DOBA-45663 format. One record per residue: x, y, z of N, C-alpha, C in turn. Coordinates in steps of 0.1 Angstrom, whole numbers, plus 5000, padded with zeros to 4 digits. Example, Ala and Ser with C-alpha at 12.3 -4.5 7.8 and 13.67 -1.06 7.14 Angstrom:
2
513249435078512349555078513249675078 512849785071513749895071512950005079 
// end
This chain:
298
683560698151682660778160683360808173 683260938178684060968189683461078198 683961088210683561198219684761288219 684661418217685661498211686761538221 686461548234687461598243687661498255 688861488260689061408271688161438283 687961578284687061618295685661558293 685261538280683961478278683761348283 684861268286684661138292684061148306 684461258313683961268327682461308326 682161398316680761438315679961318311 680461238302679861118297679461018309 680460998317680260898328679160948338 679061078340677961128348676661148340 676761198328675661228320674861108315 675560998313674860878308673760828317 674160818330673160758339671960858341 672160988341671061078342670161078330 670761058319669861058307668960928307 669560818311668760698311667760688323 668060758334667060758345665960848340 666260958333665161048328664260978318 664760878310664060818300663360688306 663660648318663060528323661560538324 660860438319659460438319658860488306 659760548297659360588284659660488274 660760418276661160318266661260178272 660660148283660660018289660259918279 660959798278662159758286663459818282 663459878270664759928265665460028274 664560118281665160218289665760158302 665460038305665959978317667359928315 667859928303669259888301670259998305 671259958312672360048315673260068303 673560198300674460218288675760168290 676460138279677760078279678760178285 679560128296680460218302681760228293 682560328296683860338289684760228293 685360168284686260058288687560108294 688260028302689560058308690560098297 690460028285691360048275691260188269 690060238268689760368263690260478273 689860458286690160548296691760558298 692460448295693860458296694560528285 693860538273694560608262694260748262 694960828271694660968272694961048260 695860988251696261058239695261028228 694360938230693360908220691960928225 691561058226690261088233689061058224 688760928222687560898214687060758219 685760738218685160608222684760538209 685460428205684960368192683660298193 682860308183681560238183681760088179 681159998186681359858183680759828169 681359728163680959688149679459658148 678959588159677559548159676659668159 677059778166676359898166676359968153 677559978147677760038134676759978124 676759838124675859768115674459798117 673959808129672559848132672259988128 673160078130672960218126672760228111 673560158103673460168089672160088084 671759988091670559918088669359998091 669260068102668160158105667960268095 669060318090668960428080668760368066 668760238065668560168052669560228041 670760238045671760288036672060208024 672060278012672260207999673260287991 673560247979674460307970674060457966 672760487968672360617965672460717976 673060687987673160767998674560837999 674460948007675661028011675661028026 676560958032676560948047677561038053 677161118062678061208070678161148084 679361118089679461078103680161188110 679461248120680061358128680761308140 682061328140682961268151683261128146 683961118135684160988128685260898133 686060948142687060868149687960798138 688060668139688960598129688360568116 687060618114686460618101685660488098 685460408109684860278107683360288101 682560378106681260378101681160428086 681960538083682060578069682460468060 683460398064684060288056682960178054 682260138064681260038063680160088054 679760218054678760268045679260268031 680560298029681160288015681060138010 681260048019681159908015679759868009 678759948014677359928009677159997996 678260067991678060147979677760297981 677560337993677360477996678560557995 678460687993679460787995679560828009 680660848015680760888029681760998032 681361078042682261188046682361178062 683561168066683761168081684261308085 683761368096684061488101684761468115 685961508117686761478128687761588132 687961618145688861718149690261678151 690461548154691661488158692461458145 693561528143694461508131694861368129 695361308140695861168139694761078135 693561098140692461008136692061028121 692161148116691861178103692861098093 694061108097695161038090694860888090 694560838102694260688104693060648096 692060738095690860698088691160688073 691960778068692260768054693060648050 693960608060694760478058693860358058 692860368068691860258069691060238056 690660358050689860358038690660288026 691960318026692760258016692860108017 693060068030693159928033691859848030 690659918032689359858029688959868014 689759938006689459947992688360037989 688060137997686960227994687360377993 688660397991689260527991688460627982 688060567970687360657960685960697964 685460637975684060667979683960747992 685060777998684960838012685960968012 685561048022686461168024686461198038 687561218044687761258059688261398060 687561478067687961618069688161648083 689261728086689561778099688761908101 687661908108686762028109685862018121 685462138125684462148136683162108129 682362018136681061978130680062088129 680162188137679262308137679562398125 680762388119681162468107681062378095 680462268095680362178084679062188077 679062198064677862208056677362068055 676162048060675561918061674461898050 674261998042673161988032673361868021 674561828018674661718008674261588014 674161578027673961438034672561388032 672361268029671061198030670961118043 672061088049672061018062673161088070 672861108083673861168092673861078105 675161038109675260948120675961028131 675660998144676161078155676560978167 677661018173677960958187678561078195 677661168199678061288206677461298220 677861388228677361408241675961468240 675061438250673661498249673661648247 674461718253674461868251674761908237 675661838231676061858217674961828207 674261718210673061678202672061788202 671761848214670761958215671262078208 672562108209673062228202672962208187 673062088182673062058168671662038163 670662018172669361988167668662088158 668762218161668162318152668762308137 669962288136670662268123670062148116 669962038123669461908117667961928113 667162008120665762018116665662108104 666762188100666662268088667062198076 667562068077667961988066666761948057 667061908045666061868036665161758042 663861778042662861678047663161538041 663261438050663561298045664961268049 665861358052667161318057667061228069 667861118069667761028080668961048090 668561038103669561058113669560938123 670760908126670960788136671960828146 671560818159672460848170672760728179 674060708182674360598192674360658206 673560598214673460618229672660738233 672660848226672060968231670961018221 669761068227668661108219668661258217 667461308214667361458211666361518220 666161458232665161508242663761518237 663261648235661861648231661461598217 662461598209662361548196662461388197 661361328199661361178201661761108188 662460998189662860918178661760848171 661860828158660860748151661060598154 662260558158662560418162663660418171 663660318180664760298189665060148190 666360118189666759978189667859958201 667759838206668759798216669659698210 671059728211672059638205672859588217 672859448219673659388229674959348224 676059408230677459378226678059308238 678159178239678659108251677659138262 678159188273677259218284676759358284 677159438274676859578274675759618264 674659678268673659718259673959858253 673559878241673760008234672460048228 672060168230670860228224671160298211 670360278201670460338188669160408185 669160538182667960618178667960658164 666760658158666560688144665460798142 665760898134664760998131664761018116 663661078111663561128097663261268099 664061368093663761508094662461538087 661561598095660161628090660061758082 659161758073658861888066658161978076 658062108073657362198081655962218075 654962168082653562168077652662258084 653062318095652062398103651462508094 650262538097649562648090648262608084 647662688075646462668069646662638054 646062528050646162488036644762478030 644662528018643362528011643362477997 642262417993642162367979640662337976 640362327963638962287959639062147954 637962077956637861937951636461907947 636261837936634961797931634361677939 633161687943632461577950631161547943 630461457948629061417941628161537942 628261627951627361737953627961867946 629061857939629661967932631061997938 631662107934632962147939632862207952 633762167962633762217975635062267978 635062367988636262417993636762348006 637962308006638562238017639662328024 639662328037640562398045641262308056 642562288055643262208064644062288074 643762278086644462338097645462238104 646762268103647762178109648562248119 648962178130649962218139650862098141 652162128144653062018145654062038157 654561938162655661938172656661828166 657761878159658661788152657861708142 657861568143657161498133655661458138 655261508149653961478154652961588149 651861548143650961638136649561618141 648861718142647361718145646661828138 645361818137644661928130643161888127 642561978119641161968115641061988100 640061928094639661958079638262018080 638162138073636862208072636462188057 635162138056634562128043633262208044 633262328038632062418040632062458054 630862428061630762458075630962338084 631362228078631762108086633162108090 633462078102634762068108635061928113 636061858107636261718110637661708116 637861648127639061618134639861518126 641161538124642061438117642361328126 642461208120642861088127644061028120 644860948126645960868120646860958112 647061088117647961178110649361138112 650161128100651561088101652361168092 653461218097654461298089655761228089 656161178077657461118076658261188065 659261268069659961348059659061438051 658961428038658061508031656761448027 656461338034655161268031654161288043 652961328039651961348050650761258046 650161198057648961118054648061148067 646761138064645761158075644461098070 643561078080642261028077641161108083 639961118077638861178083637661088082 636761088092635561008092634461098096 633361088089632161168092630861088087 629761128093628461068089627861158079 627461108067626761178057625461108053 624361168057623061108054622960968060 623460948072623460818078624460728074 625360758065626460668061627760718065 628560628071629960668075630860688062 631360798061632260828049633660858054 634660778049636060808053636760868041 637760948044638660998034640060978039 640860908030642260888034643160968024 643861068030644661158023646061118023 646761128012648261108012648761208002 649961268006650461377998651961398001 652561467991653961497992654061647993 654861698003655061828006656261887998 655961997992657062077985656862227989 657562257999657562398004656162438008 655362518000654062558004652962497996 653262377991652262297984652262147988 651062087988650961947990650161887979 650761787972650061717961649961567964 648761517961648661377963647361327959 646861217966645561157963644761137975 643461117974642561097984641660977980 641560877989640660767987639360797995 638160807988636960827994636160697996 635760678008634960558011633460578011 632660498017631260508017630660498003 629560568000628860557988629660617976 630660697980631460767969632760707967 632860577970634260507969634960537956 636060607957636860637945638160707950 639060737940640260807943640260937935 640761037941640861167935642161237938 642561327930643761407932643461527941 644461567949644261697956645561777956 645461897954646661987955646262107964 646962117975646662217985647862327985 647462447988648462557989648362618003 649462648008649562708022649162848021 648162888029647763028029648363108041 648763038051649363108063650163008071 
// end
């Protein structure tokens, strides 16, 4: 993992403190930790413009993403290849994207030494020109500005793709999880996201109830993985509660009073472009499970 230009070190030294001051109060007590400074060893190596990620942080990043043999891990700014190699040791396939020719060569040599040459690939390429669609997991250690430039591309990836960033977040796109890794006296923040499906719009379907078939209309709005909305059943409009969007999985609950009885409906479904298919658990006097398939109308 690396920061790509020597000039970036200067930006990093200034930008790190401003990022964490901005986040103070949002992630306490994690936000109160000062980010790890660049070591004298790194600053002295002007011909090696990258900051290696500590082994403990690499381990946490792979753990957060729950990397297995079924994954394809892309490391953007892969440095000496350490993260890709560790992913390969877990059985995953790995691709390291790196601009520095010498580091690409070193990464390939390290992969041979680690015995994972057949499961990894290191390419000398601009990350913005890299096709990321094969990835199931993407790891980052980039400057805040680069994260934000990359964010639109990441949001277009297949829902469910997992992202892990060392030290820097995605601003308005809040992480699903944040971890603090202490390496000696230096704290390191690790952020985790799951790329959400696009669910904004109006979804409709019919479903059989005790009183006959009824028309359901689901109105959803979203900001990244945060979802809110209403469910209309006939002329009844019910606000959604406990709405959760994780990748291509959507769940929400409704609660209403019917003839003096509180009736809950717990919806769970999988999103496939303009369709959601799943099941709903009905509480109250109609306790049972039913299937539902909704189509996006707008």
